[in-house]
TORKOL-4160 file (C-alpha; in steps of 0.2 Angstrom, whole numbers, padded with zeros to 4 digits, m for minus):
431
<pt num="1" X="0033" Y="0018" Z="m0079"/>
<pt num="2" X="0035" Y="0016" Z="m0059"/>
<pt num="3" X="0045" Y="0028" Z="m0048"/>
<pt num="4" X="0053" Y="0018" Z="m0033"/>
<pt num="5" X="0059" Y="0029" Z="m0017"/>
<pt num="6" X="0076" Y="0028" Z="m0012"/>
<pt num="7" X="0075" Y="0022" Z="0003"/>
<pt num="8" X="0061" Y="0009" Z="m0003"/>
<pt num="9" X="0053" Y="0009" Z="0014"/>
<pt num="10" X="0035" Y="0013" Z="0002"/>
<pt num="11" X="0026" Y="0005" Z="m0012"/>
<pt num="12" X="0031" Y="0009" Z="m0032"/>
<pt num="13" X="0022" Y="0026" Z="m0041"/>
<pt num="14" X="0014" Y="0033" Z="m0056"/>
<pt num="15" X="0023" Y="0050" Z="m0064"/>
<pt num="16" X="0007" Y="0060" Z="m0055"/>
<pt num="17" X="0011" Y="0053" Z="m0041"/>
<pt num="18" X="0032" Y="0057" Z="m0040"/>
<pt num="19" X="0028" Y="0073" Z="m0046"/>
<pt num="20" X="0016" Y="0081" Z="m0037"/>
<pt num="21" X="0025" Y="0073" Z="m0019"/>
<pt num="22" X="0043" Y="0076" Z="m0023"/>
<pt num="23" X="0049" Y="0068" Z="m0007"/>
<pt num="24" X="0044" Y="0051" Z="m0004"/>
<pt num="25" X="0034" Y="0047" Z="0011"/>
<pt num="26" X="0048" Y="0037" Z="0016"/>
<pt num="27" X="0059" Y="0051" Z="0013"/>
<pt num="28" X="0069" Y="0046" Z="m0001"/>
<pt num="29" X="0067" Y="0054" Z="m0018"/>
<pt num="30" X="0059" Y="0047" Z="m0033"/>
<pt num="31" X="0068" Y="0034" Z="m0048"/>
<pt num="32" X="0062" Y="0028" Z="m0062"/>
<pt num="33" X="0062" Y="0007" Z="m0060"/>
<pt num="34" X="0069" Y="0005" Z="m0075"/>
<pt num="35" X="0081" Y="0019" Z="m0087"/>
<pt num="36" X="0073" Y="0019" Z="m0104"/>
<pt num="37" X="0086" Y="0017" Z="m0119"/>
<pt num="38" X="0082" Y="0028" Z="m0137"/>
<pt num="39" X="0075" Y="0020" Z="m0152"/>
<pt num="40" X="0085" Y="0014" Z="m0168"/>
<pt num="41" X="0076" Y="0028" Z="m0176"/>
<pt num="42" X="0081" Y="0041" Z="m0164"/>
<pt num="43" X="0098" Y="0045" Z="m0170"/>
<pt num="44" X="0095" Y="0045" Z="m0191"/>
<pt num="45" X="0088" Y="0064" Z="m0189"/>
<pt num="46" X="0091" Y="0068" Z="m0171"/>
<pt num="47" X="0103" Y="0081" Z="m0174"/>
<pt num="48" X="0093" Y="0090" Z="m0187"/>
<pt num="49" X="0078" Y="0095" Z="m0177"/>
<pt num="50" X="0074" Y="0110" Z="m0168"/>
<pt num="51" X="0079" Y="0110" Z="m0148"/>
<pt num="52" X="0059" Y="0109" Z="m0144"/>
<pt num="53" X="0058" Y="0096" Z="m0155"/>
<pt num="54" X="0073" Y="0086" Z="m0150"/>
<pt num="55" X="0065" Y="0086" Z="m0129"/>
<pt num="56" X="0050" Y="0081" Z="m0134"/>
<pt num="57" X="0057" Y="0064" Z="m0143"/>
<pt num="58" X="0069" Y="0063" Z="m0129"/>
<pt num="59" X="0053" Y="0069" Z="m0116"/>
<pt num="60" X="0043" Y="0056" Z="m0121"/>
<pt num="61" X="0047" Y="0039" Z="m0115"/>
<pt num="62" X="0047" Y="0048" Z="m0100"/>
<pt num="63" X="0032" Y="0060" Z="m0100"/>
<pt num="64" X="0021" Y="0050" Z="m0113"/>
<pt num="65" X="0011" Y="0038" Z="m0101"/>
<pt num="66" X="0005" Y="0052" Z="m0092"/>
<pt num="67" X="0002" Y="0065" Z="m0103"/>
<pt num="68" X="m0007" Y="0065" Z="m0119"/>
<pt num="69" X="0008" Y="0068" Z="m0135"/>
<pt num="70" X="0001" Y="0084" Z="m0140"/>
<pt num="71" X="m0002" Y="0089" Z="m0122"/>
<pt num="72" X="0020" Y="0089" Z="m0122"/>
<pt num="73" X="0021" Y="0095" Z="m0136"/>
<pt num="74" X="0014" Y="0111" Z="m0131"/>
<pt num="75" X="0022" Y="0113" Z="m0115"/>
<pt num="76" X="0038" Y="0108" Z="m0118"/>
<pt num="77" X="0037" Y="0123" Z="m0135"/>
<pt num="78" X="0032" Y="0135" Z="m0123"/>
<pt num="79" X="0041" Y="0130" Z="m0108"/>
<pt num="80" X="0061" Y="0128" Z="m0119"/>
<pt num="81" X="0056" Y="0146" Z="m0133"/>
<pt num="82" X="0071" Y="0152" Z="m0129"/>
<pt num="83" X="0091" Y="0151" Z="m0138"/>
<pt num="84" X="0102" Y="0138" Z="m0130"/>
<pt num="85" X="0119" Y="0145" Z="m0139"/>
<pt num="86" X="0136" Y="0131" Z="m0139"/>
<pt num="87" X="0151" Y="0141" Z="m0143"/>
<pt num="88" X="0169" Y="0138" Z="m0146"/>
<pt num="89" X="0178" Y="0148" Z="m0136"/>
<pt num="90" X="0197" Y="0137" Z="m0134"/>
<pt num="91" X="0205" Y="0126" Z="m0147"/>
<pt num="92" X="0195" Y="0109" Z="m0141"/>
<pt num="93" X="0182" Y="0120" Z="m0126"/>
<pt num="94" X="0164" Y="0123" Z="m0129"/>
<pt num="95" X="0151" Y="0135" Z="m0123"/>
<pt num="96" X="0135" Y="0128" Z="m0116"/>
<pt num="97" X="0126" Y="0142" Z="m0110"/>
<pt num="98" X="0109" Y="0140" Z="m0101"/>
<pt num="99" X="0106" Y="0155" Z="m0095"/>
<pt num="100" X="0095" Y="0159" Z="m0111"/>
<pt num="101" X="0077" Y="0158" Z="m0100"/>
<pt num="102" X="0067" Y="0173" Z="m0091"/>
<pt num="103" X="0080" Y="0172" Z="m0074"/>
<pt num="104" X="0098" Y="0170" Z="m0086"/>
<pt num="105" X="0100" Y="0154" Z="m0074"/>
<pt num="106" X="0098" Y="0137" Z="m0080"/>
<pt num="107" X="0087" Y="0131" Z="m0069"/>
<pt num="108" X="0072" Y="0138" Z="m0081"/>
<pt num="109" X="0074" Y="0124" Z="m0091"/>
<pt num="110" X="0069" Y="0113" Z="m0079"/>
<pt num="111" X="0057" Y="0128" Z="m0070"/>
<pt num="112" X="0047" Y="0129" Z="m0085"/>
<pt num="113" X="0040" Y="0115" Z="m0092"/>
<pt num="114" X="0040" Y="0106" Z="m0074"/>
<pt num="115" X="0027" Y="0122" Z="m0069"/>
<pt num="116" X="0017" Y="0116" Z="m0085"/>
<pt num="117" X="0018" Y="0095" Z="m0078"/>
<pt num="118" X="0011" Y="0100" Z="m0059"/>
<pt num="119" X="m0001" Y="0112" Z="m0066"/>
<pt num="120" X="m0009" Y="0100" Z="m0076"/>
<pt num="121" X="m0009" Y="0087" Z="m0063"/>
<pt num="122" X="m0015" Y="0099" Z="m0053"/>
<pt num="123" X="m0027" Y="0100" Z="m0061"/>
<pt num="124" X="m0037" Y="0081" Z="m0064"/>
<pt num="125" X="m0032" Y="0080" Z="m0047"/>
<pt num="126" X="m0043" Y="0098" Z="m0042"/>
<pt num="127" X="m0034" Y="0106" Z="m0023"/>
<pt num="128" X="m0023" Y="0116" Z="m0019"/>
<pt num="129" X="m0006" Y="0114" Z="m0020"/>
<pt num="130" X="0008" Y="0123" Z="m0012"/>
<pt num="131" X="0027" Y="0120" Z="m0018"/>
<pt num="132" X="0042" Y="0122" Z="m0007"/>
<pt num="133" X="0058" Y="0122" Z="m0011"/>
<pt num="134" X="0073" Y="0127" Z="m0004"/>
<pt num="135" X="0087" Y="0138" Z="m0014"/>
<pt num="136" X="0106" Y="0143" Z="m0015"/>
<pt num="137" X="0102" Y="0156" Z="m0025"/>
<pt num="138" X="0095" Y="0150" Z="m0047"/>
<pt num="139" X="0081" Y="0141" Z="m0040"/>
<pt num="140" X="0070" Y="0151" Z="m0030"/>
<pt num="141" X="0070" Y="0163" Z="m0043"/>
<pt num="142" X="0065" Y="0151" Z="m0058"/>
<pt num="143" X="0054" Y="0143" Z="m0049"/>
<pt num="144" X="0042" Y="0160" Z="m0044"/>
<pt num="145" X="0045" Y="0164" Z="m0061"/>
<pt num="146" X="0040" Y="0146" Z="m0070"/>
<pt num="147" X="0026" Y="0145" Z="m0056"/>
<pt num="148" X="0021" Y="0165" Z="m0054"/>
<pt num="149" X="0000" Y="0168" Z="m0056"/>
<pt num="150" X="m0002" Y="0147" Z="m0060"/>
<pt num="151" X="m0019" Y="0145" Z="m0053"/>
<pt num="152" X="m0020" Y="0133" Z="m0038"/>
<pt num="153" X="m0005" Y="0134" Z="m0032"/>
<pt num="154" X="0007" Y="0142" Z="m0022"/>
<pt num="155" X="0025" Y="0144" Z="m0021"/>
<pt num="156" X="0035" Y="0145" Z="m0004"/>
<pt num="157" X="0053" Y="0149" Z="m0006"/>
<pt num="158" X="0068" Y="0147" Z="0010"/>
<pt num="159" X="0085" Y="0156" Z="0006"/>
<pt num="160" X="0098" Y="0157" Z="0016"/>
<pt num="161" X="0101" Y="0178" Z="0021"/>
<pt num="162" X="0116" Y="0185" Z="0014"/>
<pt num="163" X="0122" Y="0168" Z="0005"/>
<pt num="164" X="0115" Y="0174" Z="m0011"/>
<pt num="165" X="0119" Y="0188" Z="m0021"/>
<pt num="166" X="0109" Y="0205" Z="m0021"/>
<pt num="167" X="0100" Y="0202" Z="m0039"/>
<pt num="168" X="0098" Y="0183" Z="m0037"/>
<pt num="169" X="0089" Y="0190" Z="m0019"/>
<pt num="170" X="0081" Y="0202" Z="m0028"/>
<pt num="171" X="0072" Y="0191" Z="m0041"/>
<pt num="172" X="0066" Y="0177" Z="m0032"/>
<pt num="173" X="0059" Y="0189" Z="m0017"/>
<pt num="174" X="0052" Y="0203" Z="m0028"/>
<pt num="175" X="0037" Y="0191" Z="m0040"/>
<pt num="176" X="0024" Y="0194" Z="m0025"/>
<pt num="177" X="0008" Y="0185" Z="m0030"/>
<pt num="178" X="0006" Y="0167" Z="m0027"/>
<pt num="179" X="0025" Y="0169" Z="m0019"/>
<pt num="180" X="0032" Y="0170" Z="m0003"/>
<pt num="181" X="0051" Y="0171" Z="0004"/>
<pt num="182" X="0056" Y="0163" Z="0019"/>
<pt num="183" X="0075" Y="0172" Z="0025"/>
<pt num="184" X="0083" Y="0159" Z="0033"/>
<pt num="185" X="0098" Y="0161" Z="0049"/>
<pt num="186" X="0105" Y="0146" Z="0042"/>
<pt num="187" X="0114" Y="0139" Z="0027"/>
<pt num="188" X="0108" Y="0132" Z="0010"/>
<pt num="189" X="0110" Y="0115" Z="0019"/>
<pt num="190" X="0097" Y="0120" Z="0032"/>
<pt num="191" X="0083" Y="0127" Z="0022"/>
<pt num="192" X="0085" Y="0110" Z="0013"/>
<pt num="193" X="0084" Y="0100" Z="0031"/>
<pt num="194" X="0071" Y="0110" Z="0036"/>
<pt num="195" X="0058" Y="0107" Z="0017"/>
<pt num="196" X="0063" Y="0089" Z="0019"/>
<pt num="197" X="0057" Y="0088" Z="0039"/>
<pt num="198" X="0040" Y="0099" Z="0029"/>
<pt num="199" X="0037" Y="0086" Z="0018"/>
<pt num="200" X="0038" Y="0072" Z="0030"/>
<pt num="201" X="0025" Y="0079" Z="0041"/>
<pt num="202" X="0007" Y="0072" Z="0041"/>
<pt num="203" X="m0001" Y="0085" Z="0049"/>
<pt num="204" X="0007" Y="0097" Z="0038"/>
<pt num="205" X="0006" Y="0087" Z="0022"/>
<pt num="206" X="m0013" Y="0085" Z="0028"/>
<pt num="207" X="m0019" Y="0103" Z="0032"/>
<pt num="208" X="m0007" Y="0111" Z="0016"/>
<pt num="209" X="m0005" Y="0099" Z="0003"/>
<pt num="210" X="0015" Y="0099" Z="0000"/>
<pt num="211" X="0022" Y="0098" Z="m0018"/>
<pt num="212" X="0043" Y="0102" Z="m0022"/>
<pt num="213" X="0052" Y="0110" Z="m0035"/>
<pt num="214" X="0069" Y="0106" Z="m0028"/>
<pt num="215" X="0078" Y="0094" Z="m0039"/>
<pt num="216" X="0075" Y="0081" Z="m0024"/>
<pt num="217" X="0058" Y="0080" Z="m0038"/>
<pt num="218" X="0063" Y="0070" Z="m0052"/>
<pt num="219" X="0053" Y="0081" Z="m0065"/>
<pt num="220" X="0067" Y="0094" Z="m0060"/>
<pt num="221" X="0079" Y="0081" Z="m0068"/>
<pt num="222" X="0069" Y="0074" Z="m0084"/>
<pt num="223" X="0069" Y="0090" Z="m0094"/>
<pt num="224" X="0087" Y="0092" Z="m0088"/>
<pt num="225" X="0090" Y="0079" Z="m0098"/>
<pt num="226" X="0086" Y="0088" Z="m0113"/>
<pt num="227" X="0102" Y="0100" Z="m0115"/>
<pt num="228" X="0116" Y="0084" Z="m0115"/>
<pt num="229" X="0108" Y="0078" Z="m0132"/>
<pt num="230" X="0107" Y="0097" Z="m0142"/>
<pt num="231" X="0124" Y="0097" Z="m0135"/>
<pt num="232" X="0130" Y="0083" Z="m0143"/>
<pt num="233" X="0120" Y="0087" Z="m0160"/>
<pt num="234" X="0127" Y="0102" Z="m0161"/>
<pt num="235" X="0146" Y="0097" Z="m0157"/>
<pt num="236" X="0146" Y="0085" Z="m0172"/>
<pt num="237" X="0165" Y="0077" Z="m0174"/>
<pt num="238" X="0171" Y="0060" Z="m0170"/>
<pt num="239" X="0183" Y="0064" Z="m0156"/>
<pt num="240" X="0179" Y="0058" Z="m0136"/>
<pt num="241" X="0166" Y="0071" Z="m0129"/>
<pt num="242" X="0169" Y="0076" Z="m0108"/>
<pt num="243" X="0156" Y="0088" Z="m0102"/>
<pt num="244" X="0159" Y="0096" Z="m0088"/>
<pt num="245" X="0145" Y="0102" Z="m0076"/>
<pt num="246" X="0146" Y="0112" Z="m0060"/>
<pt num="247" X="0139" Y="0107" Z="m0048"/>
<pt num="248" X="0130" Y="0107" Z="m0030"/>
<pt num="249" X="0116" Y="0097" Z="m0028"/>
<pt num="250" X="0121" Y="0088" Z="m0042"/>
<pt num="251" X="0104" Y="0086" Z="m0049"/>
<pt num="252" X="0109" Y="0093" Z="m0066"/>
<pt num="253" X="0125" Y="0079" Z="m0067"/>
<pt num="254" X="0112" Y="0067" Z="m0064"/>
<pt num="255" X="0103" Y="0073" Z="m0077"/>
<pt num="256" X="0118" Y="0070" Z="m0089"/>
<pt num="257" X="0122" Y="0055" Z="m0081"/>
<pt num="258" X="0105" Y="0046" Z="m0086"/>
<pt num="259" X="0106" Y="0054" Z="m0103"/>
<pt num="260" X="0120" Y="0044" Z="m0107"/>
<pt num="261" X="0109" Y="0030" Z="m0099"/>
<pt num="262" X="0097" Y="0032" Z="m0117"/>
<pt num="263" X="0112" Y="0032" Z="m0128"/>
<pt num="264" X="0120" Y="0049" Z="m0126"/>
<pt num="265" X="0136" Y="0046" Z="m0131"/>
<pt num="266" X="0148" Y="0056" Z="m0118"/>
<pt num="267" X="0163" Y="0048" Z="m0115"/>
<pt num="268" X="0166" Y="0055" Z="m0100"/>
<pt num="269" X="0158" Y="0067" Z="m0087"/>
<pt num="270" X="0166" Y="0081" Z="m0073"/>
<pt num="271" X="0159" Y="0087" Z="m0058"/>
<pt num="272" X="0166" Y="0099" Z="m0055"/>
<pt num="273" X="0164" Y="0108" Z="m0036"/>
<pt num="274" X="0169" Y="0123" Z="m0027"/>
<pt num="275" X="0175" Y="0120" Z="m0009"/>
<pt num="276" X="0158" Y="0110" Z="m0003"/>
<pt num="277" X="0168" Y="0092" Z="m0012"/>
<pt num="278" X="0163" Y="0078" Z="m0005"/>
<pt num="279" X="0158" Y="0070" Z="m0020"/>
<pt num="280" X="0175" Y="0075" Z="m0030"/>
<pt num="281" X="0186" Y="0066" Z="m0011"/>
<pt num="282" X="0171" Y="0052" Z="m0011"/>
<pt num="283" X="0177" Y="0044" Z="m0032"/>
<pt num="284" X="0195" Y="0050" Z="m0024"/>
<pt num="285" X="0193" Y="0041" Z="m0010"/>
<pt num="286" X="0178" Y="0028" Z="m0012"/>
<pt num="287" X="0169" Y="0034" Z="0006"/>
<pt num="288" X="0154" Y="0047" Z="0007"/>
<pt num="289" X="0156" Y="0062" Z="0019"/>
<pt num="290" X="0145" Y="0079" Z="0019"/>
<pt num="291" X="0154" Y="0088" Z="0027"/>
<pt num="292" X="0142" Y="0108" Z="0033"/>
<pt num="293" X="0144" Y="0120" Z="0016"/>
<pt num="294" X="0154" Y="0132" Z="0013"/>
<pt num="295" X="0153" Y="0149" Z="0006"/>
<pt num="296" X="0159" Y="0154" Z="m0009"/>
<pt num="297" X="0158" Y="0164" Z="m0025"/>
<pt num="298" X="0151" Y="0151" Z="m0033"/>
<pt num="299" X="0136" Y="0153" Z="m0021"/>
<pt num="300" X="0124" Y="0142" Z="m0030"/>
<pt num="301" X="0135" Y="0124" Z="m0028"/>
<pt num="302" X="0137" Y="0129" Z="m0007"/>
<pt num="303" X="0128" Y="0112" Z="m0003"/>
<pt num="304" X="0142" Y="0102" Z="0008"/>
<pt num="305" X="0126" Y="0086" Z="0009"/>
<pt num="306" X="0120" Y="0086" Z="m0010"/>
<pt num="307" X="0103" Y="0077" Z="m0011"/>
<pt num="308" X="0106" Y="0069" Z="m0029"/>
<pt num="309" X="0120" Y="0059" Z="m0023"/>
<pt num="310" X="0109" Y="0044" Z="m0018"/>
<pt num="311" X="0102" Y="0045" Z="m0035"/>
<pt num="312" X="0121" Y="0045" Z="m0043"/>
<pt num="313" X="0122" Y="0032" Z="m0031"/>
<pt num="314" X="0105" Y="0022" Z="m0038"/>
<pt num="315" X="0112" Y="0024" Z="m0055"/>
<pt num="316" X="0131" Y="0014" Z="m0053"/>
<pt num="317" X="0122" Y="0000" Z="m0040"/>
<pt num="318" X="0133" Y="0009" Z="m0026"/>
<pt num="319" X="0149" Y="0003" Z="m0032"/>
<pt num="320" X="0162" Y="0018" Z="m0034"/>
<pt num="321" X="0173" Y="0011" Z="m0046"/>
<pt num="322" X="0158" Y="0011" Z="m0058"/>
<pt num="323" X="0157" Y="0029" Z="m0056"/>
<pt num="324" X="0173" Y="0032" Z="m0054"/>
<pt num="325" X="0173" Y="0024" Z="m0073"/>
<pt num="326" X="0163" Y="0036" Z="m0082"/>
<pt num="327" X="0166" Y="0052" Z="m0071"/>
<pt num="328" X="0182" Y="0065" Z="m0066"/>
<pt num="329" X="0178" Y="0075" Z="m0049"/>
<pt num="330" X="0188" Y="0092" Z="m0046"/>
<pt num="331" X="0185" Y="0105" Z="m0034"/>
<pt num="332" X="0192" Y="0124" Z="m0035"/>
<pt num="333" X="0192" Y="0138" Z="m0025"/>
<pt num="334" X="0186" Y="0154" Z="m0026"/>
<pt num="335" X="0206" Y="0161" Z="m0030"/>
<pt num="336" X="0206" Y="0150" Z="m0045"/>
<pt num="337" X="0188" Y="0154" Z="m0049"/>
<pt num="338" X="0192" Y="0173" Z="m0052"/>
<pt num="339" X="0209" Y="0168" Z="m0061"/>
<pt num="340" X="0198" Y="0157" Z="m0074"/>
<pt num="341" X="0185" Y="0175" Z="m0075"/>
<pt num="342" X="0200" Y="0186" Z="m0078"/>
<pt num="343" X="0214" Y="0172" Z="m0090"/>
<pt num="344" X="0198" Y="0166" Z="m0100"/>
<pt num="345" X="0194" Y="0185" Z="m0103"/>
<pt num="346" X="0210" Y="0189" Z="m0108"/>
<pt num="347" X="0211" Y="0177" Z="m0119"/>
<pt num="348" X="0196" Y="0176" Z="m0128"/>
<pt num="349" X="0184" Y="0189" Z="m0123"/>
<pt num="350" X="0171" Y="0174" Z="m0115"/>
<pt num="351" X="0163" Y="0182" Z="m0099"/>
<pt num="352" X="0161" Y="0168" Z="m0085"/>
<pt num="353" X="0151" Y="0169" Z="m0072"/>
<pt num="354" X="0155" Y="0161" Z="m0059"/>
<pt num="355" X="0149" Y="0144" Z="m0059"/>
<pt num="356" X="0154" Y="0141" Z="m0076"/>
<pt num="357" X="0172" Y="0145" Z="m0072"/>
<pt num="358" X="0169" Y="0132" Z="m0059"/>
<pt num="359" X="0164" Y="0121" Z="m0074"/>
<pt num="360" X="0179" Y="0128" Z="m0083"/>
<pt num="361" X="0192" Y="0123" Z="m0073"/>
<pt num="362" X="0184" Y="0106" Z="m0073"/>
<pt num="363" X="0185" Y="0104" Z="m0092"/>
<pt num="364" X="0203" Y="0108" Z="m0095"/>
<pt num="365" X="0209" Y="0098" Z="m0082"/>
<pt num="366" X="0201" Y="0081" Z="m0088"/>
<pt num="367" X="0208" Y="0086" Z="m0108"/>
<pt num="368" X="0228" Y="0089" Z="m0100"/>
<pt num="369" X="0225" Y="0071" Z="m0095"/>
<pt num="370" X="0215" Y="0064" Z="m0110"/>
<pt num="371" X="0223" Y="0073" Z="m0127"/>
<pt num="372" X="0211" Y="0065" Z="m0139"/>
<pt num="373" X="0193" Y="0072" Z="m0133"/>
<pt num="374" X="0186" Y="0089" Z="m0135"/>
<pt num="375" X="0177" Y="0098" Z="m0121"/>
<pt num="376" X="0160" Y="0106" Z="m0117"/>
<pt num="377" X="0155" Y="0113" Z="m0099"/>
<pt num="378" X="0137" Y="0122" Z="m0095"/>
<pt num="379" X="0138" Y="0138" Z="m0092"/>
<pt num="380" X="0122" Y="0139" Z="m0081"/>
<pt num="381" X="0120" Y="0158" Z="m0075"/>
<pt num="382" X="0122" Y="0177" Z="m0085"/>
<pt num="383" X="0137" Y="0181" Z="m0078"/>
<pt num="384" X="0126" Y="0198" Z="m0073"/>
<pt num="385" X="0119" Y="0188" Z="m0060"/>
<pt num="386" X="0136" Y="0189" Z="m0050"/>
<pt num="387" X="0142" Y="0205" Z="m0055"/>
<pt num="388" X="0151" Y="0208" Z="m0041"/>
<pt num="389" X="0161" Y="0193" Z="m0042"/>
<pt num="390" X="0167" Y="0196" Z="m0061"/>
<pt num="391" X="0171" Y="0215" Z="m0065"/>
<pt num="392" X="0185" Y="0215" Z="m0053"/>
<pt num="393" X="0192" Y="0200" Z="m0063"/>
<pt num="394" X="0190" Y="0206" Z="m0081"/>
<pt num="395" X="0191" Y="0223" Z="m0076"/>
<pt num="396" X="0175" Y="0230" Z="m0083"/>
<pt num="397" X="0154" Y="0230" Z="m0080"/>
<pt num="398" X="0146" Y="0218" Z="m0085"/>
<pt num="399" X="0130" Y="0220" Z="m0094"/>
<pt num="400" X="0113" Y="0212" Z="m0088"/>
<pt num="401" X="0099" Y="0211" Z="m0101"/>
<pt num="402" X="0085" Y="0219" Z="m0101"/>
<pt num="403" X="0075" Y="0202" Z="m0093"/>
<pt num="404" X="0087" Y="0204" Z="m0078"/>
<pt num="405" X="0088" Y="0223" Z="m0077"/>
<pt num="406" X="0073" Y="0226" Z="m0072"/>
<pt num="407" X="0075" Y="0218" Z="m0055"/>
<pt num="408" X="0086" Y="0232" Z="m0050"/>
<pt num="409" X="0071" Y="0240" Z="m0048"/>
<pt num="410" X="0066" Y="0229" Z="m0035"/>
<pt num="411" X="0065" Y="0228" Z="m0017"/>
<pt num="412" X="0066" Y="0214" Z="m0009"/>
<pt num="413" X="0054" Y="0207" Z="0001"/>
<pt num="414" X="0055" Y="0192" Z="0011"/>
<pt num="415" X="0049" Y="0186" Z="0027"/>
<pt num="416" X="0063" Y="0182" Z="0044"/>
<pt num="417" X="0062" Y="0162" Z="0049"/>
<pt num="418" X="0074" Y="0156" Z="0061"/>
<pt num="419" X="0082" Y="0141" Z="0060"/>
<pt num="420" X="0068" Y="0130" Z="0070"/>
<pt num="421" X="0056" Y="0118" Z="0062"/>
<pt num="422" X="0042" Y="0121" Z="0070"/>
<pt num="423" X="0046" Y="0140" Z="0065"/>
<pt num="424" X="0041" Y="0135" Z="0046"/>
<pt num="425" X="0028" Y="0123" Z="0051"/>
<pt num="426" X="0019" Y="0137" Z="0060"/>
<pt num="427" X="0021" Y="0150" Z="0045"/>
<pt num="428" X="0014" Y="0135" Z="0033"/>
<pt num="429" X="m0002" Y="0132" Z="0044"/>
<pt num="430" X="m0006" Y="0148" Z="0047"/>
<pt num="431" X="m0002" Y="0158" Z="0031"/>
């Protein structure tokens, strides 16, 4: 399998090169030259497998040429060692809980497997690598946790000052060791732009080779396909299925669309966003007009110009009408999000985080239009990570699991960085 750049100005590469580079030399994102379809035998007993077994079956066609089967099996078992419940909270409404990992966010799936893949490839290359990543909240802590203490790998995380929750900041700044956090005077989009500039700077790459752990790296998307298969296997039934994905940089949704191309029988996806609604507007008008990001209570989705939208366009040959046939898009205000958290808790006792609440609203909107369907929405983070938002909505405290509560005792340690590429370049070349 070869991977091409979406800008199409550099040669296609193998998986190892795509993973270690993260971003293509021409600034494009890597995409597979062909979308694999699972063999008929896969579907005979797929619903009987454990999460790790099912994930290995899904990932082997993509990774099997680059990682020996036994080695890949060990990576998957080690990375996906936590529960992934699917719970029904209302008639026709199911929630897939993706916060069972060490940092209580869905990004643990991709970050943990990616860390193992990168370590395997770096050992083959025999050189040190710096993982440079921008975060709007949860990516940073998941990447820091996944790569903490990994030999020959440094991690540098850029995050926007004042635009992540307190516990998110404590997580991504409290790891220490081989992890450094940079507090940027700007938005997530600014952090992301600085990271992309660094990847195409030849002096930086010559003196301090960089790799990416943002969803611009194809290794972030491949593991995320797995839980879509798991959710569908758990759901059962014969009704058409709608899956609603709370979306910011759109890596999670892109992974779902790739799973659908592999044969996963999802009838329709929903792109559920907060007020950063570039993709829902595109689905309505056929025009893509990104705007500066807006701060919301679902901060991990505060992305005005999502990187993975170009991958979505590639999946549909840049045809907006073709995309709209399988994808709906809706955006929701903070007020609507807060109301959903309170309403769901009052009716079912289930506690949503702000991102999951946006996914819930997107699903409910689509189900009203499709009464013959059932639905799944993704709960992407534990509500305790956003206690300051959630607790007033439900009128009681949210208990943090022990793996999250430990970070409340940490003082965040970070370095201030101007929203300026030269400042980032100086840091990378001098640290």
